[in-house]
Phi, psi and omega in degrees: 000140172249134175242119181258108182114129179245043169272198180306312182298316183285324176297314182286325176301311182294319177302313177298317179298319180287325176304321183262022174059034172278156172277109183236142175237125180258124179250129177209127181280324185252222188282137169298141176109334174071205183295317190300309182290315189269331193226339192244255188312304194290304179298323182295316181287330173294326177289314185295325178297310179305311185293323178292325173297320180294322178294317175299321176298320178300327182236052184297332180305332176304335184246014180080021179251176176273140176298142179220112175305123180294133173255125184200164171250123180295338178288325179288331176292321179286322175300320177297318182300313179292333176287325180296319176301315182296322182295325183275330184312324181302330181296331181251018193280160171301318181302317181296312181290329174294317175301327175287351178104009181262134176274124180251122177246129174266113181172183181257128181261145176218133177288135176267312178211181181297347182244354193234133175238134172255128185246122174272107189288142177302327182267012180103150181087173183226160176219138182245129181230150176239145178210155177294325180220142186228137181240124177265114185222059188270354171078202180219169176227160179298140179276134181250119177294149177279077182252122182305138177081351185296311178302318184288325178276336178092158181199167170239166173229177175295344175277322193253354185292330183288325175276328182294324189260012187296325187239021181244161167280157176308136179301137174299312180236113182244129170254127177256114181264106181126140182247021176277191183306306184301310186294323180289316181298313184285331178299305175302314181300316184287327176294322184287340182260015168106357178278154175269102192256136167238129179249130189241125178226127183286334178289176180282344183209157169288156174046066189294342178283349178275167172295156184300319182291331174291316177295324175294321174299312179304309177305316180302308185292331173292316176298322180292332180276000173102012179275135168274099187269126178240096166273165185050044175232131181259124175289132183259308184192167172244144178208163178246137174225128173047044180077002180250155178250142180225151166244136184258124178232162176232139180288139179246155168216175183297335182274345187244351188305316184270002178272173184281180181283351183297137171070016171265147180273128182269144176243123177264130184237117180285149175203157173267319178228143175246125172256116177279114182223054184257023177123174183232144180241135180302143181274109182230347181277149170087003177257007179076015186290324183294330176293338178268356181083015174278128180304133182228015183298311178230307177220169173282129177280118178235164171268191184289352178256004183072019174281135172281200176302330175257132185295345182257358174254121179245164177224153178208146174098207187292344173294337182256326189078197348289349183239126180273067180234146181297325180285328173292323171302318175287327172299318179288329183292325176297320178290323183292317182292314188285319176291325176295324181271324189238010185300334178292341173259318173199139181241158186232135179274143184293136181251117178245024185292325190235071182260114177289148184217119183225135168254120185275039165287171179239116005287156184286157178241122183221151173207173174225133183072204186288145168264180186304307184298323181290324179294316179297315176303313181297316179300317178302313181296319179277353179064040178285153179291154185302325184295335179293332181288344182271356184279000000 
């Protein structure tokens, strides 16, 4: 088995394959551990913990203690975050997986045909491998909107923020573009660590995949944490004036959303740093998938067994969806590994019925399985009778 990508999906697939004594090669061009270890779950939760402690100190009377304004160096907070990453990294390292029996190659993989992959090795040269089954687990990257002036004024993402801010103080004025889970978590954390944060969401509410009352709750706690939340505001452009940076937005409503920008009032918001958190896009380019006829517009199309257009090529994790979560990538990895190795004997359909889902604002928002609005949408799709919804 060949596994492309050493994030959660690829690591778990390789682990399972090695456990059953399959010959498995894991290919990764970047950091072992993927987004979760290096840019996502681990650093963001470490930052959120520091921000939460700072908030608890400010409101220590809730615990029978004296309120204390927190004194801290943001550089020390970032140093701790990188230490947390370093402490966990050995669990995802080349050495550990080599010891487990996995061949790990550092380089870029490209399909030559459905059974053959050519690897451009990081240290030079190429290597060609063939396998009976191949698993694509290349993950996702932040989506960057086509916003005039954005490249010129500069921005950070949830991937780049950790190294960009490693030796800096927290930005005095931070704009967070996007009202999803990532944007909401980081907006609250930076506000609690002293930044003047403005969060911009073009939709009518934050965290639109949650029920309305949950979205309202999320906005309430973010505002209480000091975040200036602007929902129903469309970002128009970024620009620099007299050495300062601004993002220009327009207020939207149901009657004007589809109209042009004429006669709308523009609002200029000054910032030191702009964080793009408007979603993530699957990493699909450069692997030769188009040459095989595998669709690469948004995600890789798979069947219920995670098979792609070719029955020997599987995909797992963010390249598949429908949930871009580390634990879902690990969940899919079991099916990709087992079906890829033993599918000629028995195949298993992926089960998404009980998926945990948490957004780590404080207090946290969590659920398992469908929420109310998803259940209603599903019932509508299945044309279930109205009485079913009341059960």
